[in-house]
N, CA, C, O and the ligand as a Tripos MOL2 file, in Angstrom:
@<TRIPOS>MOLECULE
protein
  261   259    66     0     0
PROTEIN
NO_CHARGES

@<TRIPOS>ATOM
      1 N          -2.1790   17.7070    8.4980 N.3       1 MET1
      2 CA         -2.4750   16.3870    7.9440 C.3       1 MET1
      3 C          -2.9080   15.4370    9.0400 C.2       1 MET1
      4 O          -2.3160   15.4000   10.1180 O.2       1 MET1
      5 N          -3.9440   14.6730    8.7540 N.am      2 SER2
      6 CA         -4.3820   13.7110    9.7510 C.3       2 SER2
      7 C          -3.5590   12.4410    9.6630 C.2       2 SER2
      8 O          -2.9880   12.1120    8.6230 O.2       2 SER2
      9 N          -3.5150   11.7490   10.7670 N.am      3 LYS3
     10 CA         -2.7370   10.5130   10.7780 C.3       3 LYS3
     11 C          -3.6100    9.3410   10.3460 C.2       3 LYS3
     12 O          -3.9740    8.4900   11.1570 O.2       3 LYS3
     13 N          -3.9330    9.3100    9.0810 N.am      4 ALA4
     14 CA         -4.8430    8.2800    8.5830 C.3       4 ALA4
     15 C          -4.2030    6.9100    8.5810 C.2       4 ALA4
     16 O          -4.8970    5.8980    8.4890 O.2       4 ALA4
     17 N          -2.9070    6.8680    8.6790 N.am      5 HIS5
     18 CA         -2.2100    5.5880    8.5800 C.3       5 HIS5
     19 C          -1.6040    5.1430    9.9040 C.2       5 HIS5
     20 O          -0.7510    4.2560    9.9480 O.2       5 HIS5
     21 N          -2.0550    5.7670   10.9680 N.am      6 ARG6
     22 CA         -1.4610    5.4420   12.2590 C.3       6 ARG6
     23 C          -2.5400    5.3030   13.3230 C.2       6 ARG6
     24 O          -3.6370    5.8490   13.2070 O.2       6 ARG6
     25 N          -2.1970    4.5670   14.3440 N.am      7 GLY7
     26 CA         -2.9350    4.5800   15.5910 C.3       7 GLY7
     27 C          -4.4150    4.3010   15.4800 C.2       7 GLY7
     28 O          -4.8430    3.3710   14.7960 O.2       7 GLY7
     29 N          -5.1880    5.1210   16.1620 N.am      8 LYS8
     30 CA         -6.6150    4.8940   16.3180 C.3       8 LYS8
     31 C          -7.3460    4.8020   14.9880 C.2       8 LYS8
     32 O          -8.1220    3.8770   14.7510 O.2       8 LYS8
     33 N          -7.0870    5.7640   14.1360 N.am      9 THR9
     34 CA         -7.7820    5.8100   12.8420 C.3       9 THR9
     35 C          -7.5540    4.5300   12.0670 C.2       9 THR9
     36 O          -8.4840    3.9580   11.4980 O.2       9 THR9
     37 N          -6.3200    4.0910   12.0510 N.am     10 LEU10
     38 CA         -5.9660    2.8920   11.3090 C.3      10 LEU10
     39 C          -6.6600    1.6720   11.8940 C.2      10 LEU10
     40 O          -7.1820    0.8380   11.1550 O.2      10 LEU10
     41 N          -6.6690    1.5680   13.1920 N.am     11 LYS11
     42 CA         -7.2810    0.4060   13.8280 C.3      11 LYS11
     43 C          -8.7810    0.3960   13.6500 C.2      11 LYS11
     44 O          -9.4000   -0.6630   13.5490 O.2      11 LYS11
     45 N          -9.3660    1.5860   13.6120 N.am     12 ALA12
     46 CA        -10.8070    1.6670   13.4360 C.3      12 ALA12
     47 C         -11.2030    1.2860   12.0160 C.2      12 ALA12
     48 O         -12.2570    0.6920   11.7940 O.2      12 ALA12
     49 N         -10.3740    1.6250   11.0880 N.am     13 GLU13
     50 CA        -10.7570    1.4220    9.6890 C.3      13 GLU13
     51 C         -10.3510    0.0650    9.1460 C.2      13 GLU13
     52 O         -11.0020   -0.4590    8.2410 O.2      13 GLU13
     53 N          -9.3020   -0.5050    9.6760 N.am     14 THR14
     54 CA         -8.8460   -1.7930    9.1740 C.3      14 THR14
     55 C          -8.7110   -2.7790   10.3220 C.2      14 THR14
     56 O          -8.0330   -2.4990   11.3110 O.2      14 THR14
     57 N          -9.3600   -3.9420   10.1910 N.am     15 PRO15
     58 CA         -9.4280   -4.9190   11.2840 C.3      15 PRO15
     59 C          -8.0700   -5.4040   11.7670 C.2      15 PRO15
     60 O          -7.8840   -5.6130   12.9660 O.2      15 PRO15
     61 N          -7.1140   -5.5890   10.8550 N.am     16 GLN16
     62 CA         -5.8050   -6.0840   11.2800 C.3      16 GLN16
     63 C          -4.7530   -4.9840   11.2080 C.2      16 GLN16
     64 O          -3.5760   -5.2300   10.9410 O.2      16 GLN16
     65 N          -5.2120   -3.7820   11.4520 N.am     17 SER17
     66 CA         -4.3360   -2.6180   11.3360 C.3      17 SER17
     67 C          -3.7160   -2.5120    9.9620 C.2      17 SER17
     68 O          -2.6450   -1.9330    9.7820 O.2      17 SER17
     69 N          -4.4210   -3.0900    8.9880 N.am     18 GLY18
     70 CA         -3.9550   -2.9630    7.6100 C.3      18 GLY18
     71 C          -2.7810   -3.8590    7.2700 C.2      18 GLY18
     72 O          -2.1360   -3.6890    6.2360 O.2      18 GLY18
     73 N          -2.5100   -4.8100    8.1410 N.am     19 ARG19
     74 CA         -1.3340   -5.6380    7.8600 C.3      19 ARG19
     75 C          -1.6490   -6.7650    6.8820 C.2      19 ARG19
     76 O          -2.7490   -7.3160    6.8530 O.2      19 ARG19
     77 N          -0.6440   -7.0760    6.0930 N.am     20 GLY20
     78 CA         -0.8170   -8.1330    5.1160 C.3      20 GLY20
     79 C           0.4500   -8.2810    4.3170 C.2      20 GLY20
     80 O           1.5380   -7.9060    4.7540 O.2      20 GLY20
     81 N           0.2820   -8.8430    3.1230 N.am     21 LYS21
     82 CA          1.4450   -9.0710    2.2810 C.3      21 LYS21
     83 C           1.4430   -8.0650    1.1510 C.2      21 LYS21
     84 O           0.4620   -7.9240    0.4200 O.2      21 LYS21
     85 N           2.5420   -7.3770    1.0230 N.am     22 CYS22
     86 CA          2.6490   -6.3960   -0.0420 C.3      22 CYS22
     87 C           2.8800   -7.1090   -1.3700 C.2      22 CYS22
     88 O           3.7880   -7.9330   -1.4840 O.2      22 CYS22
     89 N           2.0610   -6.7940   -2.3730 N.am     23 PRO23
     90 CA          2.1710   -7.4860   -3.6580 C.3      23 PRO23
     91 C           3.4470   -7.1470   -4.4100 C.2      23 PRO23
     92 O           3.8450   -7.8820   -5.3140 O.2      23 PRO23
     93 N           4.0770   -6.0750   -4.0590 N.am     24 LEU24
     94 CA          5.2830   -5.6890   -4.7900 C.3      24 LEU24
     95 C           6.5640   -6.2200   -4.1610 C.2      24 LEU24
     96 O           7.3600   -6.8770   -4.8310 O.2      24 LEU24
     97 N           6.7630   -5.9420   -2.8960 N.am     25 CYS25
     98 CA          8.0130   -6.3830   -2.2830 C.3      25 CYS25
     99 C           7.8500   -7.7520   -1.6190 C.2      25 CYS25
    100 O           8.8240   -8.3550   -1.1710 O.2      25 CYS25
    101 N           6.6040   -8.2320   -1.5630 N.am     26 ARG26
    102 CA          6.3040   -9.5660   -1.0380 C.3      26 ARG26
    103 C           6.7110   -9.7680    0.4100 C.2      26 ARG26
    104 O           6.9290  -10.8980    0.8470 O.2      26 ARG26
    105 N           6.8110   -8.7170    1.1270 N.am     27 ARG27
    106 CA          7.0480   -8.8680    2.5530 C.3      27 ARG27
    107 C           5.7120   -9.1340    3.2150 C.2      27 ARG27
    108 O           4.6760   -8.6480    2.7640 O.2      27 ARG27
    109 N           5.7420   -9.9040    4.2800 N.am     28 THR28
    110 CA          4.5110  -10.1520    5.0120 C.3      28 THR28
    111 C           4.5220   -9.3590    6.3080 C.2      28 THR28
    112 O           5.5750   -8.9950    6.8320 O.2      28 THR28
    113 N           3.3330   -9.1050    6.8010 N.am     29 GLY29
    114 CA          3.2310   -8.4080    8.0690 C.3      29 GLY29
    115 C           3.5340   -6.9350    7.9890 C.2      29 GLY29
    116 O           3.7590   -6.2820    9.0080 O.2      29 GLY29
    117 N           3.5420   -6.4110    6.7830 N.am     30 VAL30
    118 CA          3.7350   -4.9750    6.6550 C.3      30 VAL30
    119 C           2.3710   -4.3020    6.5710 C.2      30 VAL30
    120 O           1.3830   -4.9170    6.1710 O.2      30 VAL30
    121 N           2.3360   -3.0740    6.9400 N.am     31 LYS31
    122 CA          1.0830   -2.3420    6.8600 C.3      31 LYS31
    123 C           0.8760   -1.8590    5.4340 C.2      31 LYS31
    124 O           1.7080   -1.1550    4.8610 O.2      31 LYS31
    125 N          -0.2600   -2.2630    4.8830 N.am     32 LEU32
    126 CA         -0.5720   -1.8950    3.5100 C.3      32 LEU32
    127 C          -1.5110   -0.7080    3.5410 C.2      32 LEU32
    128 O          -2.6990   -0.8370    3.8360 O.2      32 LEU32
    129 N          -0.9670    0.4270    3.2360 N.am     33 LEU33
    130 CA         -1.7100    1.6480    3.5020 C.3      33 LEU33
    131 C          -2.0430    2.4440    2.2650 C.2      33 LEU33
    132 O          -2.8550    3.3660    2.3170 O.2      33 LEU33
    133 N          -1.4320    2.1020    1.1650 N.am     34 TYR34
    134 CA         -1.5600    2.9780    0.0130 C.3      34 TYR34
    135 C          -2.2330    2.2350   -1.1320 C.2      34 TYR34
    136 O          -1.7150    1.2440   -1.6450 O.2      34 TYR34
    137 N          -3.3950    2.7370   -1.5170 N.am     35 GLU35
    138 CA         -4.1900    2.0430   -2.5180 C.3      35 GLU35
    139 C          -3.9770    2.6380   -3.8980 C.2      35 GLU35
    140 O          -3.9380    3.8540   -4.0850 O.2      35 GLU35
    141 N          -3.8420    1.7490   -4.8390 N.am     36 TYR36
    142 CA         -3.7650    2.1630   -6.2280 C.3      36 TYR36
    143 C          -4.8260    1.4120   -6.9970 C.2      36 TYR36
    144 O          -5.0800    0.2370   -6.7350 O.2      36 TYR36
    145 N          -5.4390    2.0830   -7.9370 N.am     37 GLU37
    146 CA         -6.3690    1.3780   -8.8000 C.3      37 GLU37
    147 C          -5.8510    1.4160  -10.2150 C.2      37 GLU37
    148 O          -5.7330    2.4740  -10.8320 O.2      37 GLU37
    149 N          -5.5450    0.2330  -10.7140 N.am     38 ILE38
    150 CA         -5.0270    0.1340  -12.0670 C.3      38 ILE38
    151 C          -5.8590   -0.8880  -12.8290 C.2      38 ILE38
    152 O          -5.9200   -2.0610  -12.4600 O.2      38 ILE38
    153 N          -6.4910   -0.4270  -13.8850 N.am     39 ASP39
    154 CA         -7.3460   -1.2860  -14.6960 C.3      39 ASP39
    155 C          -8.3720   -2.0300  -13.8490 C.2      39 ASP39
    156 O          -8.5510   -3.2400  -13.9870 O.2      39 ASP39
    157 N          -9.0310   -1.2980  -12.9830 N.am     40 GLU40
    158 CA        -10.0610   -1.8290  -12.1010 C.3      40 GLU40
    159 C          -9.5430   -2.8560  -11.1140 C.2      40 GLU40
    160 O         -10.3180   -3.5080  -10.4130 O.2      40 GLU40
    161 N          -8.2470   -2.9940  -11.0650 N.am     41 LYS41
    162 CA         -7.6550   -3.8490  -10.0350 C.3      41 LYS41
    163 C          -7.1380   -2.9580   -8.9360 C.2      41 LYS41
    164 O          -6.5200   -1.9220   -9.1810 O.2      41 LYS41
    165 N          -7.4020   -3.3800   -7.7270 N.am     42 LYS42
    166 CA         -6.9430   -2.5740   -6.6160 C.3      42 LYS42
    167 C          -5.6850   -3.1860   -6.0160 C.2      42 LYS42
    168 O          -5.6480   -4.3600   -5.6470 O.2      42 LYS42
    169 N          -4.6740   -2.3600   -5.9340 N.am     43 LEU43
    170 CA         -3.4280   -2.7910   -5.3100 C.3      43 LEU43
    171 C          -3.2440   -2.0070   -4.0270 C.2      43 LEU43
    172 O          -3.4660   -0.7970   -3.9820 O.2      43 LEU43
    173 N          -2.8450   -2.6990   -3.0100 N.am     44 VAL44
    174 CA         -2.5480   -2.0100   -1.7700 C.3      44 VAL44
    175 C          -1.0850   -2.2370   -1.4400 C.2      44 VAL44
    176 O          -0.6280   -3.3680   -1.2750 O.2      44 VAL44
    177 N          -0.3770   -1.1450   -1.3520 N.am     45 LEU45
    178 CA          1.0690   -1.2450   -1.1960 C.3      45 LEU45
    179 C           1.5220   -0.7740    0.1720 C.2      45 LEU45
    180 O           0.8270   -0.0330    0.8670 O.2      45 LEU45
    181 N           2.6990   -1.2250    0.5310 N.am     46 CYS46
    182 CA          3.2750   -0.7500    1.7740 C.3      46 CYS46
    183 C           3.9140    0.6230    1.5450 C.2      46 CYS46
    184 O           4.0160    1.1170    0.4220 O.2      46 CYS46
    185 N           4.3280    1.1980    2.6400 N.am     47 LYS47
    186 CA          4.8500    2.5560    2.5860 C.3      47 LYS47
    187 C           6.0830    2.6520    1.6820 C.2      47 LYS47
    188 O           6.2210    3.5830    0.8880 O.2      47 LYS47
    189 N           6.9630    1.6800    1.8210 N.am     48 GLN48
    190 CA          8.2000    1.7090    1.0500 C.3      48 GLN48
    191 C           7.9180    1.6160   -0.4380 C.2      48 GLN48
    192 O           8.5130    2.3330   -1.2430 O.2      48 GLN48
    193 N           6.9860    0.7110   -0.8000 N.am     49 CYS49
    194 CA          6.6810    0.5580   -2.2120 C.3      49 CYS49
    195 C           5.9440    1.7850   -2.7360 C.2      49 CYS49
    196 O           6.1040    2.1730   -3.8940 O.2      49 CYS49
    197 N           5.1440    2.3820   -1.8770 N.am     50 ASN50
    198 CA          4.4430    3.5790   -2.2980 C.3      50 ASN50
    199 C           5.4170    4.6760   -2.6850 C.2      50 ASN50
    200 O           5.2490    5.3390   -3.7100 O.2      50 ASN50
    201 N           6.4210    4.8600   -1.8700 N.am     51 SER51
    202 CA          7.3870    5.9110   -2.2010 C.3      51 SER51
    203 C           8.2280    5.5060   -3.3990 C.2      51 SER51
    204 O           8.6620    6.3540   -4.1790 O.2      51 SER51
    205 N           8.4600    4.1920   -3.5440 N.am     52 ALA52
    206 CA          9.2020    3.7240   -4.7040 C.3      52 ALA52
    207 C           8.4090    3.9600   -5.9810 C.2      52 ALA52
    208 O           8.9590    4.3700   -7.0040 O.2      52 ALA52
    209 N           7.1090    3.6940   -5.9050 N.am     53 VAL53
    210 CA          6.2530    3.9210   -7.0640 C.3      53 VAL53
    211 C           6.2160    5.4070   -7.4020 C.2      53 VAL53
    212 O           6.2480    5.8030   -8.5680 O.2      53 VAL53
    213 N           6.1470    6.2080   -6.3570 N.am     54 LYS54
    214 CA          6.0930    7.6510   -6.5840 C.3      54 LYS54
    215 C           7.3480    8.1640   -7.2610 C.2      54 LYS54
    216 O           7.2920    9.0660   -8.0970 O.2      54 LYS54
    217 N           8.4670    7.5890   -6.8980 N.am     55 SER55
    218 CA          9.7140    8.0250   -7.5220 C.3      55 SER55
    219 C           9.9620    7.3110   -8.8400 C.2      55 SER55
    220 O          10.9800    7.5260   -9.4970 O.2      55 SER55
    221 N           9.0130    6.4560   -9.2180 N.am     56 GLY56
    222 CA          9.0620    5.8750  -10.5520 C.3      56 GLY56
    223 C           9.7340    4.5250  -10.6560 C.2      56 GLY56
    224 O           9.8570    3.9730  -11.7490 O.2      56 GLY56
    225 N          10.1710    3.9880   -9.5270 N.am     57 LYS57
    226 CA         10.9290    2.7400   -9.5710 C.3      57 LYS57
    227 C          10.0940    1.5360   -9.9610 C.2      57 LYS57
    228 O          10.5220    0.7030  -10.7600 O.2      57 LYS57
    229 N           8.9050    1.4500   -9.3940 N.am     58 PHE58
    230 CA          8.0910    0.2660   -9.5930 C.3      58 PHE58
    231 C           6.9650    0.4960  -10.5800 C.2      58 PHE58
    232 O           6.0050   -0.2730  -10.6310 O.2      58 PHE58
    233 N           7.0830    1.5360  -11.3460 N.am     59 LYS59
    234 CA          5.9830    1.8850  -12.2280 C.3      59 LYS59
    235 C           5.6510    0.7450  -13.1840 C.2      59 LYS59
    236 O           4.4830    0.4770  -13.4640 O.2      59 LYS59
    237 N           6.6770    0.0850  -13.6760 N.am     60 GLU60
    238 CA          6.4640   -1.0240  -14.6200 C.3      60 GLU60
    239 C           5.6990   -2.1480  -13.9430 C.2      60 GLU60
    240 O           4.8890   -2.8320  -14.5680 O.2      60 GLU60
    241 N           5.9680   -2.3280  -12.6590 N.am     61 ALA61
    242 CA          5.3670   -3.4330  -11.9380 C.3      61 ALA61
    243 C           3.8640   -3.2600  -11.7750 C.2      61 ALA61
    244 O           3.1210   -4.2400  -11.8160 O.2      61 ALA61
    245 N           3.4120   -2.0330  -11.5930 N.am     62 ILE62
    246 CA          1.9910   -1.8500  -11.3580 C.3      62 ILE62
    247 C           1.2600   -1.3330  -12.5720 C.2      62 ILE62
    248 O           0.0410   -1.4800  -12.6620 O.2      62 ILE62
    249 N           1.9580   -0.7410  -13.4970 N.am     63 VAL63
    250 CA          1.2980   -0.2600  -14.7100 C.3      63 VAL63
    251 C           1.7910   -1.0730  -15.9030 C.2      63 VAL63
    252 O           2.8970   -0.8620  -16.3990 O.2      63 VAL63
    253 N           0.9510   -2.0090  -16.3560 N.am     64 PRO64
    254 CA          1.3580   -2.8140  -17.5080 C.3      64 PRO64
    255 C           1.4610   -1.9650  -18.7550 C.2      64 PRO64
    256 O           0.5390   -1.2170  -19.0820 O.2      64 PRO64
    257 N           2.5590   -2.0740  -19.4420 N.am     65 THR65
    258 CA          2.7630   -1.2400  -20.6210 C.3      65 THR65
    259 C           2.3950   -1.9760  -21.9030 C.2      65 THR65
    260 O           2.5080   -1.4130  -22.9920 O.2      65 THR65
    261 ZN          5.9670   -3.2970   -0.4800 Zn       66 ZN66
@<TRIPOS>BOND
     1     1     2 1
     2     2     3 1
     3     3     4 2
     4     3     5 am
     5     5     6 1
     6     6     7 1
     7     7     8 2
     8     7     9 am
     9     9    10 1
    10    10    11 1
    11    11    12 2
    12    11    13 am
    13    13    14 1
    14    14    15 1
    15    15    16 2
    16    15    17 am
    17    17    18 1
    18    18    19 1
    19    19    20 2
    20    19    21 am
    21    21    22 1
    22    22    23 1
    23    23    24 2
    24    23    25 am
    25    25    26 1
    26    26    27 1
    27    27    28 2
    28    27    29 am
    29    29    30 1
    30    30    31 1
    31    31    32 2
    32    31    33 am
    33    33    34 1
    34    34    35 1
    35    35    36 2
    36    35    37 am
    37    37    38 1
    38    38    39 1
    39    39    40 2
    40    39    41 am
    41    41    42 1
    42    42    43 1
    43    43    44 2
    44    43    45 am
    45    45    46 1
    46    46    47 1
    47    47    48 2
    48    47    49 am
    49    49    50 1
    50    50    51 1
    51    51    52 2
    52    51    53 am
    53    53    54 1
    54    54    55 1
    55    55    56 2
    56    55    57 am
    57    57    58 1
    58    58    59 1
    59    59    60 2
    60    59    61 am
    61    61    62 1
    62    62    63 1
    63    63    64 2
    64    63    65 am
    65    65    66 1
    66    66    67 1
    67    67    68 2
    68    67    69 am
    69    69    70 1
    70    70    71 1
    71    71    72 2
    72    71    73 am
    73    73    74 1
    74    74    75 1
    75    75    76 2
    76    75    77 am
    77    77    78 1
    78    78    79 1
    79    79    80 2
    80    79    81 am
    81    81    82 1
    82    82    83 1
    83    83    84 2
    84    83    85 am
    85    85    86 1
    86    86    87 1
    87    87    88 2
    88    87    89 am
    89    89    90 1
    90    90    91 1
    91    91    92 2
    92    91    93 am
    93    93    94 1
    94    94    95 1
    95    95    96 2
    96    95    97 am
    97    97    98 1
    98    98    99 1
    99    99   100 2
   100    99   101 am
   101   101   102 1
   102   102   103 1
   103   103   104 2
   104   103   105 am
   105   105   106 1
   106   106   107 1
   107   107   108 2
   108   107   109 am
   109   109   110 1
   110   110   111 1
   111   111   112 2
   112   111   113 am
   113   113   114 1
   114   114   115 1
   115   115   116 2
   116   115   117 am
   117   117   118 1
   118   118   119 1
   119   119   120 2
   120   119   121 am
   121   121   122 1
   122   122   123 1
   123   123   124 2
   124   123   125 am
   125   125   126 1
   126   126   127 1
   127   127   128 2
   128   127   129 am
   129   129   130 1
   130   130   131 1
   131   131   132 2
   132   131   133 am
   133   133   134 1
   134   134   135 1
   135   135   136 2
   136   135   137 am
   137   137   138 1
   138   138   139 1
   139   139   140 2
   140   139   141 am
   141   141   142 1
   142   142   143 1
   143   143   144 2
   144   143   145 am
   145   145   146 1
   146   146   147 1
   147   147   148 2
   148   147   149 am
   149   149   150 1
   150   150   151 1
   151   151   152 2
   152   151   153 am
   153   153   154 1
   154   154   155 1
   155   155   156 2
   156   155   157 am
   157   157   158 1
   158   158   159 1
   159   159   160 2
   160   159   161 am
   161   161   162 1
   162   162   163 1
   163   163   164 2
   164   163   165 am
   165   165   166 1
   166   166   167 1
   167   167   168 2
   168   167   169 am
   169   169   170 1
   170   170   171 1
   171   171   172 2
   172   171   173 am
   173   173   174 1
   174   174   175 1
   175   175   176 2
   176   175   177 am
   177   177   178 1
   178   178   179 1
   179   179   180 2
   180   179   181 am
   181   181   182 1
   182   182   183 1
   183   183   184 2
   184   183   185 am
   185   185   186 1
   186   186   187 1
   187   187   188 2
   188   187   189 am
   189   189   190 1
   190   190   191 1
   191   191   192 2
   192   191   193 am
   193   193   194 1
   194   194   195 1
   195   195   196 2
   196   195   197 am
   197   197   198 1
   198   198   199 1
   199   199   200 2
   200   199   201 am
   201   201   202 1
   202   202   203 1
   203   203   204 2
   204   203   205 am
   205   205   206 1
   206   206   207 1
   207   207   208 2
   208   207   209 am
   209   209   210 1
   210   210   211 1
   211   211   212 2
   212   211   213 am
   213   213   214 1
   214   214   215 1
   215   215   216 2
   216   215   217 am
   217   217   218 1
   218   218   219 1
   219   219   220 2
   220   219   221 am
   221   221   222 1
   222   222   223 1
   223   223   224 2
   224   223   225 am
   225   225   226 1
   226   226   227 1
   227   227   228 2
   228   227   229 am
   229   229   230 1
   230   230   231 1
   231   231   232 2
   232   231   233 am
   233   233   234 1
   234   234   235 1
   235   235   236 2
   236   235   237 am
   237   237   238 1
   238   238   239 1
   239   239   240 2
   240   239   241 am
   241   241   242 1
   242   242   243 1
   243   243   244 2
   244   243   245 am
   245   245   246 1
   246   246   247 1
   247   247   248 2
   248   247   249 am
   249   249   250 1
   250   250   251 1
   251   251   252 2
   252   251   253 am
   253   253   254 1
   254   254   255 1
   255   255   256 2
   256   255   257 am
   257   257   258 1
   258   258   259 1
   259   259   260 2
@<TRIPOS>SUBSTRUCTURE
     1 MET1         2 RESIDUE 1 A MET
     2 SER2         6 RESIDUE 1 A SER
     3 LYS3        10 RESIDUE 1 A LYS
     4 ALA4        14 RESIDUE 1 A ALA
     5 HIS5        18 RESIDUE 1 A HIS
     6 ARG6        22 RESIDUE 1 A ARG
     7 GLY7        26 RESIDUE 1 A GLY
     8 LYS8        30 RESIDUE 1 A LYS
     9 THR9        34 RESIDUE 1 A THR
    10 LEU10       38 RESIDUE 1 A LEU
    11 LYS11       42 RESIDUE 1 A LYS
    12 ALA12       46 RESIDUE 1 A ALA
    13 GLU13       50 RESIDUE 1 A GLU
    14 THR14       54 RESIDUE 1 A THR
    15 PRO15       58 RESIDUE 1 A PRO
    16 GLN16       62 RESIDUE 1 A GLN
    17 SER17       66 RESIDUE 1 A SER
    18 GLY18       70 RESIDUE 1 A GLY
    19 ARG19       74 RESIDUE 1 A ARG
    20 GLY20       78 RESIDUE 1 A GLY
    21 LYS21       82 RESIDUE 1 A LYS
    22 CYS22       86 RESIDUE 1 A CYS
    23 PRO23       90 RESIDUE 1 A PRO
    24 LEU24       94 RESIDUE 1 A LEU
    25 CYS25       98 RESIDUE 1 A CYS
    26 ARG26      102 RESIDUE 1 A ARG
    27 ARG27      106 RESIDUE 1 A ARG
    28 THR28      110 RESIDUE 1 A THR
    29 GLY29      114 RESIDUE 1 A GLY
    30 VAL30      118 RESIDUE 1 A VAL
    31 LYS31      122 RESIDUE 1 A LYS
    32 LEU32      126 RESIDUE 1 A LEU
    33 LEU33      130 RESIDUE 1 A LEU
    34 TYR34      134 RESIDUE 1 A TYR
    35 GLU35      138 RESIDUE 1 A GLU
    36 TYR36      142 RESIDUE 1 A TYR
    37 GLU37      146 RESIDUE 1 A GLU
    38 ILE38      150 RESIDUE 1 A ILE
    39 ASP39      154 RESIDUE 1 A ASP
    40 GLU40      158 RESIDUE 1 A GLU
    41 LYS41      162 RESIDUE 1 A LYS
    42 LYS42      166 RESIDUE 1 A LYS
    43 LEU43      170 RESIDUE 1 A LEU
    44 VAL44      174 RESIDUE 1 A VAL
    45 LEU45      178 RESIDUE 1 A LEU
    46 CYS46      182 RESIDUE 1 A CYS
    47 LYS47      186 RESIDUE 1 A LYS
    48 GLN48      190 RESIDUE 1 A GLN
    49 CYS49      194 RESIDUE 1 A CYS
    50 ASN50      198 RESIDUE 1 A ASN
    51 SER51      202 RESIDUE 1 A SER
    52 ALA52      206 RESIDUE 1 A ALA
    53 VAL53      210 RESIDUE 1 A VAL
    54 LYS54      214 RESIDUE 1 A LYS
    55 SER55      218 RESIDUE 1 A SER
    56 GLY56      222 RESIDUE 1 A GLY
    57 LYS57      226 RESIDUE 1 A LYS
    58 PHE58      230 RESIDUE 1 A PHE
    59 LYS59      234 RESIDUE 1 A LYS
    60 GLU60      238 RESIDUE 1 A GLU
    61 ALA61      242 RESIDUE 1 A ALA
    62 ILE62      246 RESIDUE 1 A ILE
    63 VAL63      250 RESIDUE 1 A VAL
    64 PRO64      254 RESIDUE 1 A PRO
    65 THR65      258 RESIDUE 1 A THR
    66 ZN66       261 GROUP 0 **** ****
């Protein structure tokens, strides 16, 4: 697996190393590395929220029912 979310690759692809505010946990200065597209809206989540979404915790938050 390539390190798409670390180091050189990350800095080359994202101007601020992907840092910003996570729309789910609302932390600032976290690296937003995981993109979701829901209803043509793009959400970029931090690592923690990504794993939370994967385990089903935040599914309601990103997928409107
Ligand atoms: Zn988050």
